[in-house]
C-alpha positions in Angstrom: 8.0 -15.1 -99.4 9.7 -12.3 -101.4 11.6 -14.9 -103.4 8.3 -16.6 -104.3 6.8 -13.3 -105.6 9.8 -12.6 -107.7 9.7 -16.1 -109.1 6.0 -15.7 -110.0 6.7 -12.3 -111.5 9.5 -13.8 -113.6 7.2 -16.6 -114.8 4.6 -14.1 -115.7 7.1 -12.0 -117.7 8.2 -15.1 -119.6 4.7 -16.2 -120.3 3.8 -12.7 -121.5 6.8 -12.7 -123.8 5.9 -16.1 -125.2 2.3 -15.0 -125.8 3.6 -11.9 -127.6 5.9 -13.9 -129.8 3.2 -16.4 -130.6 0.8 -13.6 -131.5 3.5 -11.9 -133.6 4.0 -15.2 -135.5 0.2 -15.5 -136.2 0.0 -12.0 -137.4 3.0 -12.5 -139.7 1.3 -15.5 -141.2 -1.9 -13.5 -141.7 0.0 -10.6 -143.3 1.8 -13.2 -145.6 -1.5 -14.7 -146.6 -2.8 -11.2 -147.5 0.4 -10.5 -149.4 0.0 -13.7 -151.3 -3.6 -12.8 -152.2 -2.4 -9.4 -153.3 0.4 -10.9 -155.3 -2.1 -13.3 -157.1 -4.5 -10.4 -157.8 -1.6 -8.3 -159.2 -0.4 -11.3 -161.2 -3.9 -11.6 -162.7 -3.8 -7.9 -163.7 -0.4 -8.2 -165.3 -1.4 -11.5 -167.0 -4.5 -9.8 -168.5 -3.1 -6.4 -169.5 0.6 -5.7 -169.3 2.1 -9.1 -170.3 -0.8 -9.9 -172.6 -0.5 -13.6 -171.8 -4.0 -14.5 -173.0 -2.9 -13.6 -176.6 -1.0 -16.9 -176.6 -2.2 -19.0 -173.7 -5.8 -18.0 -173.8 -7.6 -16.1 -171.0 -8.0 -19.3 -169.0 -4.4 -20.5 -169.6 -5.7 -23.5 -171.6 -3.4 -22.8 -174.6 -6.2 -21.7 -176.9 -4.8 -18.2 -177.4 -5.5 -15.7 -180.1 -3.9 -14.9 -183.4 -0.4 -15.1 -182.0 -0.5 -18.8 -181.1 -3.5 -20.3 -182.9 -3.8 -22.7 -180.0 -0.2 -23.8 -180.1 0.8 -22.4 -176.7 1.2 -24.6 -173.7 -1.8 -25.3 -171.6 -0.9 -24.0 -168.2 -3.9 -25.7 -166.7 -2.2 -29.1 -167.1 1.3 -28.1 -166.4 3.4 -30.1 -164.0 5.9 -27.2 -163.5 6.5 -25.9 -160.0 5.8 -22.3 -159.1 9.6 -21.7 -159.3 9.8 -23.3 -162.7 6.8 -21.3 -163.9 8.6 -18.2 -162.7 11.8 -19.2 -164.5 9.8 -19.7 -167.7 8.3 -16.2 -167.5 11.6 -14.7 -166.7 13.7 -16.6 -169.2 11.3 -17.9 -171.8 11.6 -21.4 -173.3 14.6 -22.0 -175.4 13.8 -23.2 -178.9 10.1 -22.2 -178.6 8.0 -19.1 -179.2 7.8 -18.4 -175.5 9.6 -15.1 -175.0 11.5 -13.9 -171.9 10.1 -11.0 -169.9 13.3 -10.2 -168.0 15.0 -7.2 -169.7 18.4 -8.6 -168.8 17.9 -12.3 -169.5 20.8 -13.8 -171.3 23.0 -10.8 -170.8 24.5 -12.8 -168.0 24.0 -16.4 -166.8 20.8 -15.8 -164.8 18.7 -17.8 -167.3 19.5 -21.5 -167.5 23.1 -20.7 -166.7 23.7 -19.4 -170.2 24.2 -16.2 -172.1 22.7 -15.3 -175.5 26.0 -16.0 -177.1 26.1 -19.5 -175.7 22.4 -20.1 -176.6 22.8 -19.0 -180.2 19.7 -19.5 -182.2 17.8 -21.1 -179.3 17.8 -17.8 -177.4 14.2 -16.9 -176.7 13.0 -13.6 -178.1 12.4 -10.7 -175.7 8.8 -10.0 -175.0 7.3 -6.8 -176.3 7.1 -5.6 -172.7 9.5 -6.5 -169.9 8.5 -7.1 -166.3 10.2 -6.3 -163.1 11.2 -9.1 -160.8 8.3 -8.6 -158.4 5.9 -8.6 -161.4 7.3 -11.9 -162.6 6.8 -13.2 -159.1 3.2 -12.0 -159.2 2.4 -13.7 -162.5 4.0 -16.9 -161.3 1.9 -16.8 -158.2 -1.3 -16.2 -160.3 -0.5 -19.1 -162.7 0.6 -21.5 -159.9 -2.5 -20.8 -157.7 -5.3 -20.0 -160.1 -4.5 -21.7 -163.4 -2.3 -24.8 -162.8 -4.4 -27.8 -162.1 -7.6 -25.9 -162.5 -9.2 -28.6 -164.7 -11.8 -27.7 -167.4 -12.9 -24.1 -167.7 -16.1 -23.3 -165.8 -18.7 -20.5 -166.2 -17.9 -19.1 -162.8 -14.2 -18.9 -163.7 -15.1 -17.1 -166.9 -17.3 -14.6 -164.9 -14.5 -14.1 -162.4 -12.0 -13.3 -165.1 -14.2 -11.0 -167.3 -16.4 -9.5 -164.6 -19.9 -8.0 -164.7 -21.5 -8.1 -168.1 -19.8 -11.3 -169.3 -22.8 -13.6 -168.8 -23.4 -14.1 -172.5 -19.7 -14.6 -173.3 -19.4 -17.1 -170.4 -22.6 -19.1 -171.2 -20.6 -21.5 -173.3 -18.9 -22.9 -170.3 -20.6 -25.4 -167.9 -21.3 -24.7 -164.2 -18.8 -26.4 -161.9 -21.5 -28.6 -160.4 -22.6 -29.9 -163.9 -19.1 -30.4 -164.9 -18.4 -32.6 -161.8 -21.6 -34.6 -162.2 -20.6 -35.5 -165.8 -17.4 -37.1 -164.8 
């Protein structure tokens, strides 16, 4: 009988450990989801203010930027780039285009496209007016990949979410999502 109790106790300890490990895994996923949401929110803030991406790509990422691009920047809403390719573009710019690099040390070594500025020559992207830390580049890439890429036509709600309270008049030019979907 003593052996049976020890066996049951051992099984209980194992079951308890498995339950703790499972709960730990679920909590880690929940924390990761919050971290991703936080990264996207931080990426939006950096997009809007520090990196000044709307000046070229437009506030919605549709390529209809301001005076710096006159609508010549890439539409990120239709991009086929992966999140990692978006990140690389932010970090290293686009050789031979006006897209600058935001990594202070880009092209000082081979971190960007496996080339240095000397090897790139005239195709080396300009350095952006401000540079971003690696975690900031990650956050902007998260924002573009989750909120802009594949978003389709701009909607009124998206405009309101971007500009916040008081933007009703500014955003009235965009259709509601429901009306947009019914016109397809």
